[in-house]
N, C-alpha and C positions, 0 to 999 in steps of 0.2 A: 504493500500500500504506500502511495506517495504521501509526503507530509501535507500537501495541500488537501488531499482526500481525507487524511486523518483529522486535520483542523475542521473540515466541513462536518465530519461525523461528530466532533466534539462541540460544534457550534461556536468555534473560536474564529472571529472574523476581523479582529484588529491585530495585525501582525506586519512585520517588515524585517527583511534580512539585510545585514550590513557586513562588510569585511571586518574581521575581528580587530584589525588595526585601529578601527574607530572607537573601540571600547577602552575605557580607562580601568586598568586593574587596580583595585584598592586593597585586596587581600592576597598578598603573594603566597602566604603559607597555604591557604585554601586552594589557590590556583595550582600549586605544585602537587598537592594531594590528589586533586581531581584529574589532572592531566599529566601524570607521570609518564605515561606511555606515548601519548600523542597530543600535541597542542591543537586547539581549535583554530580553524581558518576563517570561519564565519559564525556570526551570532544571529539567530532567528529570535527577535524580540517580539513578544506577544502579550496582550492584555487579557486579564480575566475579570470582567465586570461582575460586580456582586450586588448591585442595587436591585431591591425588590419592592415594588409599590404595594401600598396597602399595609405596610408594616410601620408601626409607630414605636420604635424600640426605646427601651431604657438603656440599652447597650449601644455602643458604636455599631454602625451597620455592618462593619466587617466581621463582627463577632456574633452576629445573629445566626448565621449558618454554622456548620461544623468548621473546624480549623482548616484553612485553605492549604496548609502544608501537607495535609493528608491527601488532598486532591492532586497536588503537584507531584508528590512522591509516586502515586499510582500512575499519573500521566507520564512521568519519566519512563517507567517500566514499559508502558504500552507504546510510547514513541520510539524507544530503542528497538522494540520488536517490529515496529512498522518500517523503520529506516535505520540501516546499519551505520549511517554517517553520524548519528546522534551520539555524542560523547557524554553529555550530562545535561540535565534540565534543572535550573535553579530559580528560586523566587525568595526574596528576602535575604536568605543566607547564600550570598553569591560572591564570587571572586571579583566581580566588576561592579562599577557604579551603574546599577540597573536603570535608574531614572535618567541619567545622562545618556545612556545607550538608547533608551526609548526616544528621547528628544532628538538625538542625532539620526535615529531611524525615521523621524518624521511622524511619530505617533501622537504628537500633541504639543502643547505649550506648557511652560512652567508657571504655576500659580504663585502668588506671594506667600502662600503657606508652604511652599516647597513641593507641592504635589503636582504630578503630571495631570494635565487636563486634556482628555480626548474629545474630539468634536462631537462624537455620538454618545459616548458613555460618561462624559464628564470626568470627575476625579475619583469616582467610586470604582476604582480598578486596582487589581494587583498587577504588578509588572513581573513577568517571567522571561527567562531566556533559555533557548535550546542552543547549546554549543555544538557546532558541526565540524567534522574534519573534511567534508566535501560539500559542495553546493548542490542542493537538490535541483533537478531540471525544471520543476514546475513552480518554484518560488523565485520571483525576480529579485535581483540584487539591487538594493538602493544605494545610490552613490553617497548618501549622507547629507545632512543639512546642519546648519549652525543652530544650536539650541536657542529657542525663542521664549520670551516671557509673555505672560498674559497682558491685557491692555491696562492693567493697574487701575481698576475701577475703585478699589479701596473697600469693597463690601466685606471681604474676609477680615481685614484689619479692624474695621469698625465693629464687627460682630463679636470678636473674641472678648469674653467677659473679664479676662485677666491681663489683656495686653501682651500676650505671649508672642504674637507675630511682630510686634514692634520692640521686643526685648525688655518689656516692663515686668513680666512675670513668667513663671514656669507653666508650660502647657498643662491643662487639666488632664489630658490623656496620660501624660507622663506621670503626673501625681497619682492617678488612679492605679497605676501599675507598680508603684514603689512598695517595697516590702515594709519599710519603716517610714512613717510620715509623722511630721510634727503636728501638734494639736491644732495649730492655725491652718495647716494644710488640710487636715481632716474637715475642718469647718468650711473651708473653701469647697471641698467636694460636696459637702452637705448643702451648702448654700445654692450651688448650681445644679444640684441633683445629678451628680456624675457617678455612675456605677462602674463603668469600664470603658475607657476611651471617650472621645469627644468629637462630635461632628459639626459643631456650631459653625466653624469657618467654611466647611463644605456646603452646609445647608444654605448659607448666605450667598454662595457663589452663583452668579447668573447663568453660568455654564451648566449648572446642575438642575436647572428647571426642566420639567416635563421629560425626564429621562425615561428611556425604555427599560423594561425589566431585563435582567440579565438573561441571555439565551443559554447560559451554561446551567444545566439541570442541578448540579451539585449545590449551587448557591440559591436554589429555590426550594430546597428540600430540608427537612428536619430543622426548621427555623424555631428559635426560642427568642422572640423579640422582647419578652418581659421575663426577667429572671427573678425568682423569689427564693427565700431560704428553703421553702418546701421543695421547690423545683431543684435547687442545688442538692438537697439531701437525696432526691430521687436519682439525679445524675451520678452521684457518688455511689449509691447503692447498686446501680446497674453497671457501673464501670464506664458509663458514657461521658463522665466528666473529662476524662483524658482526651476526648475528641473535640474539645472546645478550645477556642483561642485563649481564653483566660486561664486555662489549666497550667500554662507554662510557669506561672508564678505560684502555683500551688493553691490549695483550698483556703489557706488563712487569709490571703490578700483579698480575694473576691468576697469571702464571708465577712471580713471586716467592713468592706464597702457596703455590702448589703445591710448589715446591722446599723451602719451609720445612717443610711437613708431610711431604714425602717423606724428609726427613732423619731423622724419627722412625722411619719404616718401615725405612730403611736401617740405622739403629743397632740396631733389634730383630733384623734379619736377621743382623747381625754377632754379636750376643750369642747367637743360637741356634746359629750355626756354631762359636762358641768352645768 
């Protein structure tokens, strides 16, 4: 099966192939481990959109479905079986600067929040790369473009409640994933009702209006848009917790955040009963 046919079967329609020389290696150690036998000559950069309409999550949208690393790991196995030129497939944990590679491959522009913005899927996309030793015949080679920034409308900067994009505070998403937080940081998470991750800047971006649902089935299935302590207990009991993006920090971090927000609801219930 050709890679183009493979992508069609996976409903992956945002991709571009560039010469590997256009990619910036940022992790030499990982590069050496992955490509000890043969170095890649081409990089097939592709996007995995994860936006699902009708979902009003308390979690960041990327964490509503199962952990995308699971999908990418399985995808790598199947891509290698489909085409012997595939050396490795990476997303997030990659030897190259994936966002820079996607920009140079012409897959979008760079937002002021640092995220890649695709013309069809907006910024709600994971960036992945298939490293190839040979160029597939059915995927055209892109000569590469200079990375471009968005039009600087300022919507994302204005929307951030802590001024993280202008360097005034730490991103709420980063705070929600810290194992040890100060009391004032915990109060910030409570004030802005942050459980895990933060999409405020993305929701404010005009490029993220009227987005289509992700065509990739993995990101439309097994959704948990609202996580509660009871739901967390169920995930732990069944072993499904390990398949969620927030599992990488362990149970304690996400449970702390849950209890932090549930304090608000408990207080409101007391006030209603008073």
